[in-house]
PASEBA-1860 file (N, C-alpha, C; in nm, 3 decimals):
! residues 243
1> MVKRLFLD> -13.041/10.013/3.417/-12.972/10.041/3.367/-12.869/10.107/3.360 ~ -12.735/10.068/3.336/-12.582/10.064/3.330/-12.529/10.155/3.351 ~ -12.464/10.186/3.485/-12.417/10.326/3.506/-12.287/10.320/3.381 ~ -12.224/10.368/3.299/-12.143/10.377/3.216/-12.058/10.518/3.248 ~ -11.922/10.478/3.301/-11.843/10.561/3.321/-11.726/10.558/3.183 ~ -11.729/10.715/3.146/-11.596/10.733/3.034/-11.520/10.834/3.183 ~ -11.373/10.817/3.107/-11.264/10.862/3.203/-11.123/10.893/3.103 ~ -11.062/10.950/3.149/-10.934/10.975/3.144/-10.815/11.040/3.212
9> IETSHAIA> -10.727/11.026/3.230/-10.651/11.114/3.320/-10.536/11.148/3.277 ~ -10.407/11.258/3.304/-10.279/11.294/3.249/-10.200/11.328/3.386 ~ -10.104/11.255/3.368/-10.021/11.257/3.453/-9.881/11.309/3.449 ~ -9.826/11.339/3.530/-9.651/11.445/3.502/-9.544/11.336/3.460 ~ -9.498/11.422/3.413/-9.358/11.380/3.361/-9.299/11.327/3.515 ~ -9.194/11.230/3.512/-9.121/11.206/3.671/-8.954/11.286/3.624 ~ -8.937/11.329/3.693/-8.752/11.392/3.660/-8.634/11.329/3.807 ~ -8.563/11.307/3.658/-8.449/11.230/3.711/-8.297/11.237/3.689
17> ATFSLYPK> -8.239/11.232/3.750/-8.070/11.251/3.749/-7.984/11.214/3.649 ~ -7.933/11.212/3.556/-7.918/11.120/3.432/-7.763/11.177/3.377 ~ -7.659/11.110/3.326/-7.538/11.175/3.310/-7.540/11.140/3.124 ~ -7.644/11.137/3.087/-7.621/11.145/2.911/-7.763/11.139/2.916 ~ -7.784/11.185/2.764/-7.913/11.177/2.693/-7.970/11.040/2.617 ~ -7.899/10.969/2.603/-7.931/10.869/2.582/-7.879/10.732/2.658 ~ -7.934/10.741/2.795/-7.913/10.619/2.968/-7.974/10.508/2.864 ~ -7.908/10.393/2.932/-8.010/10.276/2.891/-8.087/10.223/2.987
25> VISHDNIL> -8.050/10.272/3.124/-8.130/10.266/3.253/-8.090/10.365/3.321 ~ -8.183/10.424/3.422/-8.204/10.493/3.478/-8.234/10.446/3.575 ~ -8.174/10.450/3.704/-8.172/10.389/3.855/-8.286/10.467/3.913 ~ -8.360/10.362/4.006/-8.461/10.453/4.083/-8.368/10.519/4.200 ~ -8.293/10.506/4.196/-8.212/10.584/4.331/-8.207/10.773/4.289 ~ -8.199/10.763/4.131/-8.194/10.858/4.063/-8.269/10.943/4.044 ~ -8.404/10.892/4.102/-8.537/10.947/4.105/-8.587/11.084/4.159 ~ -8.570/11.202/4.131/-8.559/11.387/4.210/-8.649/11.391/4.231
33> QDWHIICA> -8.781/11.371/4.136/-8.932/11.351/4.172/-8.988/11.284/4.094 ~ -9.115/11.230/4.157/-9.179/11.106/4.078/-9.299/11.168/4.004 ~ -9.357/11.113/3.934/-9.508/11.163/3.874/-9.590/11.160/3.949 ~ -9.694/11.208/3.892/-9.829/11.231/4.006/-9.952/11.264/3.866 ~ -10.036/11.285/3.932/-10.153/11.266/3.870/-10.199/11.435/3.793 ~ -10.180/11.488/3.738/-10.249/11.620/3.684/-10.367/11.636/3.729 ~ -10.449/11.581/3.646/-10.575/11.611/3.646/-10.636/11.514/3.613 ~ -10.794/11.485/3.585/-10.882/11.345/3.592/-10.982/11.385/3.559
41> SWKWEGEK> -11.069/11.333/3.427/-11.206/11.417/3.379/-11.299/11.272/3.351 ~ -11.423/11.280/3.389/-11.480/11.191/3.379/-11.610/11.203/3.310 ~ -11.707/11.159/3.284/-11.817/11.162/3.219/-11.956/11.051/3.198 ~ -12.060/11.062/3.259/-12.165/10.918/3.291/-12.214/10.961/3.139 ~ -12.243/10.872/3.075/-12.356/10.830/2.990/-12.468/10.827/2.993 ~ -12.494/10.927/2.871/-12.627/10.998/2.866/-12.638/11.115/2.934 ~ -12.528/11.172/3.008/-12.508/11.334/3.087/-12.424/11.404/2.966 ~ -12.461/11.535/2.979/-12.373/11.668/2.945/-12.240/11.672/3.002
49> DVHNSKTY> -12.274/11.671/3.136/-12.147/11.751/3.160/-12.028/11.666/3.220 ~ -11.938/11.675/3.187/-11.774/11.707/3.192/-11.709/11.658/3.365 ~ -11.690/11.622/3.433/-11.645/11.621/3.601/-11.502/11.598/3.560 ~ -11.465/11.695/3.632/-11.295/11.712/3.628/-11.216/11.755/3.766 ~ -11.110/11.722/3.813/-11.022/11.732/3.940/-10.891/11.729/3.871 ~ -10.813/11.848/3.926/-10.693/11.913/3.919/-10.610/11.929/4.018 ~ -10.498/11.931/4.021/-10.394/11.992/4.131/-10.280/12.080/4.028 ~ -10.256/12.199/4.133/-10.153/12.277/4.062/-10.034/12.272/4.212
57> TNNDKKVA> -10.022/12.144/4.254/-9.931/12.137/4.316/-9.846/11.940/4.262 ~ -9.786/11.900/4.347/-9.725/11.773/4.351/-9.869/11.685/4.417 ~ -9.919/11.724/4.507/-10.061/11.660/4.574/-10.189/11.642/4.510 ~ -10.167/11.473/4.469/-10.249/11.454/4.368/-10.401/11.330/4.436 ~ -10.395/11.389/4.599/-10.488/11.285/4.655/-10.630/11.350/4.617 ~ -10.692/11.448/4.622/-10.799/11.492/4.563/-10.852/11.470/4.420 ~ -10.706/11.425/4.368/-10.767/11.409/4.213/-10.834/11.261/4.279 ~ -10.722/11.178/4.310/-10.692/11.034/4.304/-10.854/11.004/4.372
65> RALRKAIM> -10.902/11.053/4.461/-11.036/11.044/4.564/-11.142/11.048/4.479 ~ -11.186/11.184/4.408/-11.242/11.215/4.298/-11.272/11.094/4.251 ~ -11.178/11.056/4.145/-11.188/10.969/4.003/-11.215/10.826/4.072 ~ -11.185/10.813/4.179/-11.181/10.691/4.264/-11.356/10.657/4.329 ~ -11.422/10.797/4.354/-11.556/10.776/4.392/-11.630/10.766/4.302 ~ -11.586/10.800/4.178/-11.695/10.771/4.032/-11.692/10.619/4.029 ~ -11.560/10.576/3.991/-11.532/10.402/3.966/-11.612/10.388/4.036 ~ -11.636/10.394/4.153/-11.675/10.345/4.293/-11.873/10.299/4.210
73> EADEIVYH> -11.944/10.404/4.165/-12.017/10.430/4.156/-12.093/10.348/4.030 ~ -11.973/10.299/3.975/-12.010/10.264/3.859/-12.006/10.128/3.769 ~ -12.137/10.056/3.729/-12.110/9.955/3.647/-11.982/9.897/3.551 ~ -11.965/10.001/3.494/-11.878/9.988/3.366/-11.802/10.119/3.344 ~ -11.674/10.090/3.317/-11.583/10.221/3.307/-11.552/10.173/3.147 ~ -11.522/10.314/3.067/-11.483/10.262/2.925/-11.331/10.415/2.951 ~ -11.236/10.336/2.843/-11.110/10.418/2.831/-11.057/10.374/2.727 ~ -10.962/10.451/2.688/-10.878/10.424/2.574/-10.711/10.373/2.637
81> NGKKFDYK> -10.666/10.300/2.593/-10.560/10.215/2.687/-10.563/10.241/2.852 ~ -10.628/10.248/2.871/-10.703/10.223/3.018/-10.625/10.126/3.123 ~ -10.658/9.973/3.046/-10.650/9.883/3.088/-10.442/9.876/3.152 ~ -10.399/9.955/3.029/-10.248/9.960/3.072/-10.187/10.085/3.131 ~ -10.276/10.169/3.101/-10.248/10.275/3.172/-10.343/10.382/3.286 ~ -10.405/10.378/3.245/-10.506/10.486/3.338/-10.529/10.413/3.430 ~ -10.597/10.282/3.447/-10.642/10.250/3.573/-10.539/10.211/3.668 ~ -10.424/10.158/3.582/-10.313/10.092/3.668/-10.208/10.199/3.757
89> KLNTRVVM> -10.246/10.318/3.680/-10.168/10.470/3.728/-10.251/10.554/3.858 ~ -10.424/10.526/3.820/-10.473/10.546/3.932/-10.489/10.451/4.069 ~ -10.458/10.329/4.018/-10.485/10.228/4.153/-10.307/10.252/4.180 ~ -10.213/10.310/4.134/-10.079/10.356/4.219/-10.105/10.478/4.324 ~ -10.218/10.555/4.227/-10.200/10.680/4.337/-10.293/10.650/4.429 ~ -10.343/10.575/4.430/-10.495/10.537/4.542/-10.400/10.466/4.661 ~ -10.305/10.385/4.628/-10.207/10.279/4.721/-10.122/10.365/4.761 ~ -10.075/10.480/4.707/-9.905/10.598/4.774/-10.043/10.683/4.861
97> NDLPPMHK> -10.134/10.711/4.836/-10.236/10.813/4.916/-10.292/10.759/4.999 ~ -10.294/10.665/5.024/-10.313/10.566/5.146/-10.499/10.582/5.137 ~ -10.569/10.595/5.023/-10.730/10.576/4.947/-10.749/10.441/5.008 ~ -10.824/10.391/5.036/-10.924/10.296/5.024/-10.878/10.221/4.906 ~ -10.897/10.054/4.893/-10.898/9.999/4.817/-11.003/9.980/4.651 ~ -11.021/10.014/4.555/-11.125/10.055/4.463/-11.173/9.899/4.395 ~ -11.295/9.895/4.365/-11.298/9.795/4.309/-11.344/9.788/4.181 ~ -11.306/9.666/4.087/-11.285/9.701/3.947/-11.396/9.697/3.863
105> PREIDTLL> -11.519/9.763/3.809/-11.577/9.738/3.754/-11.568/9.680/3.611 ~ -11.692/9.662/3.527/-11.620/9.582/3.420/-11.605/9.675/3.307 ~ -11.506/9.628/3.238/-11.457/9.783/3.140/-11.417/9.732/3.026 ~ -11.432/9.813/2.946/-11.443/9.812/2.789/-11.298/9.910/2.772 ~ -11.191/9.880/2.709/-11.067/9.941/2.669/-11.087/9.967/2.509 ~ -11.085/10.073/2.439/-11.132/10.127/2.292/-11.016/10.106/2.238 ~ -10.898/10.128/2.277/-10.784/10.067/2.216/-10.792/9.911/2.203 ~ -10.769/9.880/2.249/-10.759/9.696/2.236/-10.922/9.652/2.172
113> QARKHFGF> -11.003/9.656/2.137/-11.129/9.680/2.085/-11.132/9.703/1.987 ~ -11.026/9.803/1.914/-11.011/9.855/1.756/-10.913/9.805/1.734 ~ -10.823/9.701/1.795/-10.699/9.623/1.776/-10.791/9.485/1.729 ~ -10.851/9.484/1.845/-10.946/9.326/1.791/-11.037/9.276/1.679 ~ -11.105/9.415/1.612/-11.161/9.397/1.573/-11.227/9.442/1.423 ~ -11.095/9.540/1.396/-11.060/9.662/1.330/-10.940/9.655/1.254 ~ -10.933/9.700/1.080/-10.805/9.710/1.076/-10.729/9.855/1.068 ~ -10.779/9.945/1.136/-10.732/10.099/1.136/-10.612/10.148/1.093
121> TSNKLDYL> -10.554/10.221/1.019/-10.447/10.286/0.982/-10.348/10.294/1.107 ~ -10.425/10.386/1.208/-10.377/10.408/1.328/-10.499/10.346/1.458 ~ -10.447/10.343/1.569/-10.586/10.264/1.691/-10.568/10.374/1.781 ~ -10.472/10.530/1.781/-10.475/10.637/1.840/-10.578/10.725/1.859 ~ -10.632/10.735/1.937/-10.789/10.811/2.019/-10.778/10.916/1.871 ~ -10.684/10.994/1.876/-10.743/11.077/1.778/-10.754/11.079/1.640 ~ -10.652/10.969/1.615/-10.736/10.916/1.444/-10.875/10.865/1.442 ~ -10.871/10.828/1.534/-11.027/10.725/1.529/-11.104/10.829/1.526
129> AKILVGAG> -11.121/10.927/1.651/-11.213/11.017/1.637/-11.184/11.127/1.521 ~ -11.123/11.168/1.406/-11.129/11.259/1.319/-11.203/11.201/1.216 ~ -11.093/11.023/1.235/-11.183/10.961/1.074/-11.310/10.948/1.133 ~ -11.384/10.916/1.289/-11.529/10.823/1.254/-11.611/10.948/1.348 ~ -11.550/11.060/1.390/-11.649/11.189/1.446/-11.614/11.315/1.392 ~ -11.476/11.310/1.282/-11.469/11.484/1.256/-11.396/11.559/1.328 ~ -11.366/11.488/1.465/-11.311/11.566/1.558/-11.217/11.530/1.646 ~ -11.060/11.559/1.643/-10.979/11.494/1.709/-10.922/11.522/1.861
137> KSPVGNAD> -10.824/11.558/1.905/-10.783/11.595/2.056/-10.726/11.715/2.044 ~ -10.798/11.817/2.160/-10.714/11.950/2.146/-10.589/11.924/2.200 ~ -10.470/12.008/2.094/-10.364/12.072/2.082/-10.309/12.066/2.180 ~ -10.197/12.007/2.250/-10.091/12.073/2.354/-9.930/11.990/2.286 ~ -9.856/12.068/2.356/-9.724/12.021/2.303/-9.649/12.016/2.453 ~ -9.520/11.973/2.393/-9.398/11.923/2.533/-9.364/12.048/2.591 ~ -9.392/12.156/2.560/-9.356/12.266/2.675/-9.468/12.285/2.741 ~ -9.615/12.306/2.682/-9.681/12.289/2.874/-9.719/12.165/2.963
145> WLAALQHD> -9.661/11.988/2.906/-9.611/11.954/3.026/-9.493/12.006/3.106 ~ -9.374/12.080/3.033/-9.298/12.080/3.137/-9.305/12.206/3.203 ~ -9.383/12.277/3.130/-9.472/12.417/3.265/-9.560/12.329/3.357 ~ -9.639/12.240/3.329/-9.664/12.256/3.444/-9.605/12.145/3.543 ~ -9.486/12.104/3.508/-9.393/12.085/3.664/-9.363/12.165/3.726 ~ -9.365/12.287/3.605/-9.316/12.432/3.734/-9.425/12.458/3.784 ~ -9.582/12.378/3.796/-9.680/12.457/3.876/-9.785/12.539/3.808 ~ -9.762/12.563/3.655/-9.816/12.661/3.580/-9.909/12.635/3.598
153> KKAIDKLS> -10.022/12.722/3.642/-10.142/12.739/3.627/-10.220/12.721/3.463 ~ -10.162/12.812/3.410/-10.202/12.831/3.245/-10.193/12.696/3.209 ~ -10.050/12.644/3.202/-10.058/12.512/3.093/-10.113/12.382/3.165 ~ -10.142/12.404/3.300/-10.214/12.278/3.397/-10.366/12.286/3.360 ~ -10.429/12.435/3.327/-10.578/12.437/3.296/-10.582/12.397/3.121 ~ -10.470/12.439/3.105/-10.485/12.372/2.914/-10.477/12.208/2.916 ~ -10.417/12.153/2.994/-10.407/12.007/2.994/-10.532/11.936/3.036 ~ -10.606/12.001/3.143/-10.727/12.008/3.178/-10.857/12.021/3.088
161> YYCDNDVV> -10.847/12.095/2.987/-10.908/12.117/2.897/-10.886/11.998/2.779 ~ -10.778/11.960/2.786/-10.726/11.887/2.674/-10.813/11.732/2.719 ~ -10.798/11.742/2.892/-10.816/11.585/2.896/-10.990/11.579/2.931 ~ -11.034/11.698/2.920/-11.184/11.722/2.950/-11.246/11.667/2.775 ~ -11.160/11.731/2.685/-11.200/11.705/2.538/-11.174/11.553/2.535 ~ -11.091/11.463/2.578/-11.011/11.313/2.597/-11.148/11.240/2.552 ~ -11.242/11.271/2.679/-11.376/11.234/2.761/-11.443/11.268/2.666 ~ -11.475/11.335/2.599/-11.581/11.421/2.483/-11.570/11.295/2.392
169> ILEKVFKK> -11.442/11.281/2.294/-11.441/11.251/2.176/-11.443/11.072/2.212 ~ -11.406/11.053/2.328/-11.407/10.852/2.375/-11.539/10.827/2.345 ~ -11.630/10.921/2.422/-11.764/10.867/2.455/-11.830/10.851/2.284 ~ -11.782/10.971/2.213/-11.821/10.931/2.038/-11.776/10.840/1.984 ~ -11.654/10.801/2.005/-11.569/10.709/1.918/-11.633/10.564/1.954 ~ -11.665/10.541/2.111/-11.720/10.485/2.152/-11.884/10.431/2.066 ~ -11.937/10.518/2.065/-12.023/10.507/2.032/-12.080/10.471/1.832 ~ -11.966/10.527/1.782/-11.932/10.465/1.667/-11.903/10.324/1.680
177> LQPHIDVG> -11.798/10.311/1.739/-11.741/10.135/1.788/-11.884/10.024/1.859 ~ -11.953/10.079/1.919/-12.060/10.019/2.047/-12.103/9.901/1.935 ~ -12.199/9.907/1.818/-12.249/9.807/1.766/-12.138/9.678/1.679 ~ -12.015/9.667/1.684/-11.975/9.641/1.632/-11.840/9.594/1.722 ~ -11.831/9.586/1.892/-11.702/9.545/1.936/-11.787/9.481/2.087 ~ -11.677/9.408/2.160/-11.730/9.343/2.283/-11.807/9.467/2.389 ~ -11.915/9.386/2.458/-11.966/9.524/2.515/-11.900/9.399/2.694 ~ -11.888/9.492/2.785/-11.905/9.383/2.914/-11.980/9.372/2.975
185> YNVNINSH> -12.072/9.429/2.973/-12.180/9.433/3.043/-12.328/9.371/3.007 ~ -12.374/9.253/2.995/-12.495/9.195/2.969/-12.628/9.236/3.066 ~ -12.663/9.330/2.998/-12.803/9.436/3.079/-12.922/9.323/3.075 ~ -12.897/9.183/2.978/-13.033/9.125/3.029/-13.040/9.039/3.145 ~ -12.936/9.066/3.188/-12.904/8.991/3.331/-13.025/9.006/3.412 ~ -13.063/9.165/3.435/-13.138/9.213/3.539/-13.253/9.292/3.436 ~ -13.282/9.209/3.317/-13.392/9.231/3.267/-13.490/9.117/3.214 ~ -13.616/9.098/3.236/-13.689/8.986/3.216/-13.747/9.005/3.035
193> NHVCPRCQ> -13.716/9.094/2.955/-13.751/9.119/2.843/-13.624/9.127/2.787 ~ -13.610/9.044/2.673/-13.465/9.089/2.619/-13.467/9.232/2.502 ~ -13.325/9.315/2.556/-13.297/9.394/2.519/-13.188/9.431/2.445 ~ -13.134/9.510/2.369/-13.010/9.548/2.314/-12.904/9.527/2.428 ~ -12.814/9.462/2.429/-12.671/9.432/2.543/-12.580/9.518/2.500 ~ -12.620/9.625/2.408/-12.498/9.761/2.369/-12.555/9.875/2.471 ~ -12.698/9.879/2.334/-12.707/10.038/2.371/-12.829/10.046/2.472 ~ -12.886/9.915/2.499/-12.962/9.897/2.596/-13.126/9.902/2.513
201> SKDLQARG> -13.148/9.910/2.412/-13.266/9.982/2.389/-13.392/9.852/2.361 ~ -13.473/9.914/2.387/-13.591/9.809/2.399/-13.624/9.779/2.260 ~ -13.598/9.821/2.154/-13.630/9.847/1.974/-13.605/9.737/1.951 ~ -13.614/9.615/1.927/-13.539/9.521/1.806/-13.648/9.441/1.733 ~ -13.589/9.411/1.640/-13.633/9.289/1.527/-13.617/9.178/1.554 ~ -13.664/9.087/1.536/-13.680/8.932/1.509/-13.630/8.919/1.367 ~ -13.514/8.838/1.419/-13.440/8.809/1.257/-13.395/8.705/1.252 ~ -13.458/8.623/1.220/-13.458/8.457/1.203/-13.395/8.398/1.346
209> FAYTKTAK> -13.275/8.327/1.365/-13.234/8.253/1.453/-13.110/8.207/1.418 ~ -13.021/8.159/1.579/-12.917/8.132/1.607/-12.919/7.950/1.605 ~ -12.827/7.871/1.560/-12.837/7.767/1.581/-12.690/7.698/1.635 ~ -12.706/7.624/1.786/-12.598/7.524/1.797/-12.630/7.392/1.763 ~ -12.568/7.346/1.834/-12.563/7.150/1.809/-12.677/7.099/1.827 ~ -12.714/7.194/1.931/-12.819/7.105/2.020/-12.937/7.271/2.022 ~ -12.948/7.321/1.977/-13.031/7.426/1.988/-13.057/7.561/1.948 ~ -13.190/7.597/1.944/-13.173/7.763/1.881/-13.225/7.847/1.931
217> YQRYQCKQ> -13.176/7.957/1.918/-13.190/8.089/1.940/-13.297/8.177/1.914 ~ -13.336/8.244/1.931/-13.418/8.365/1.812/-13.316/8.493/1.881 ~ -13.278/8.521/1.705/-13.182/8.647/1.698/-13.297/8.800/1.655 ~ -13.198/8.883/1.712/-13.212/9.000/1.746/-13.128/9.080/1.660 ~ -13.205/9.207/1.592/-13.108/9.347/1.560/-13.190/9.442/1.601 ~ -13.061/9.503/1.668/-13.171/9.627/1.761/-13.145/9.783/1.600 ~ -13.257/9.822/1.673/-13.314/9.925/1.566/-13.258/10.093/1.583 ~ -13.194/10.079/1.693/-13.162/10.224/1.698/-12.976/10.185/1.675
225> CRSWSQAG> -12.878/10.087/1.747/-12.761/10.113/1.689/-12.734/9.993/1.596 ~ -12.857/9.897/1.566/-12.812/9.797/1.428/-12.754/9.689/1.464 ~ -12.706/9.640/1.598/-12.613/9.563/1.642/-12.710/9.413/1.649 ~ -12.654/9.304/1.696/-12.697/9.191/1.656/-12.709/9.130/1.834 ~ -12.780/9.051/1.828/-12.795/8.974/1.955/-12.876/8.853/1.944 ~ -12.877/8.770/2.052/-12.965/8.668/2.064/-13.021/8.658/2.204 ~ -13.119/8.574/2.198/-13.214/8.538/2.329/-13.140/8.440/2.380 ~ -13.157/8.535/2.544/-13.025/8.372/2.608/-13.106/8.260/2.633
233> VREKQEKV> -13.246/8.261/2.598/-13.319/8.108/2.651/-13.369/8.061/2.502 ~ -13.337/7.922/2.479/-13.312/7.824/2.383/-13.505/7.829/2.364 ~ -13.509/7.850/2.209/-13.655/7.808/2.160/-13.714/7.673/2.204 ~ -13.807/7.655/2.252/-13.892/7.546/2.298/-13.869/7.467/2.122 ~ -13.877/7.329/2.154/-13.890/7.245/2.026/-13.954/7.157/2.047 ~ -14.113/7.123/1.934/-14.196/7.055/1.981/-14.115/6.914/1.969 ~ -14.195/6.807/2.051/-14.146/6.702/2.096/-14.194/6.590/2.012 ~ -14.104/6.473/1.964/-14.105/6.436/1.844/-14.182/6.243/1.904
241> AVR> -14.302/6.218/1.863/-14.329/6.105/1.936/-14.262/5.998/1.865 ~ -14.168/5.870/1.955/-14.066/5.797/1.939/-14.175/5.655/1.893 ~ -14.134/5.631/1.762/-14.233/5.461/1.783/-14.173/5.326/1.832
END
């Protein structure tokens, strides 16, 4: 079975000195306080519990260490905009906190998959969750982010809950998209019998064949998630005697 991990992080603002509300560029020399990871949430597929680590200070080493440990145990990670944001931000704090390097599991970014396969009006997680599973993100505002900069525990707890909820709705959105998108890990690599490469179900129905120029392969439809797949081994062909 594939160990699939759903994850999300929330980061703080950086504080910088500027002479204008509309600066074209702010020099790194003007950074007064750099950003850090406020909290991280993660959930294993098939489990109910959402795990969380947070900090009430600017020291996020324990948060980075906890999420890094979970990623090191995963075969596959799922996140929304994670290739551009979550993984790079976490990796930044891993190196800045002098933690050992992470291996990078196979990854599924639901934002990139939504852009690739569909034409949704918006690809934001909040929108996708509302139209696909009927519940979006929990509400937070700019005041909460600013209060978190002042180490306000109530604001940080609120952001932590927000992060937890993001992981819950992420998994639900993923399940809705799963039959239609690219999955990163082919479970049939470790299986002698063909199973659904998306949901790992063995409840498949043979539905015709897929053809290439030189071979044909058994085609299947999963009775659980209804996605399509094909056998990795070509069908044996009858030898035709040549006279």
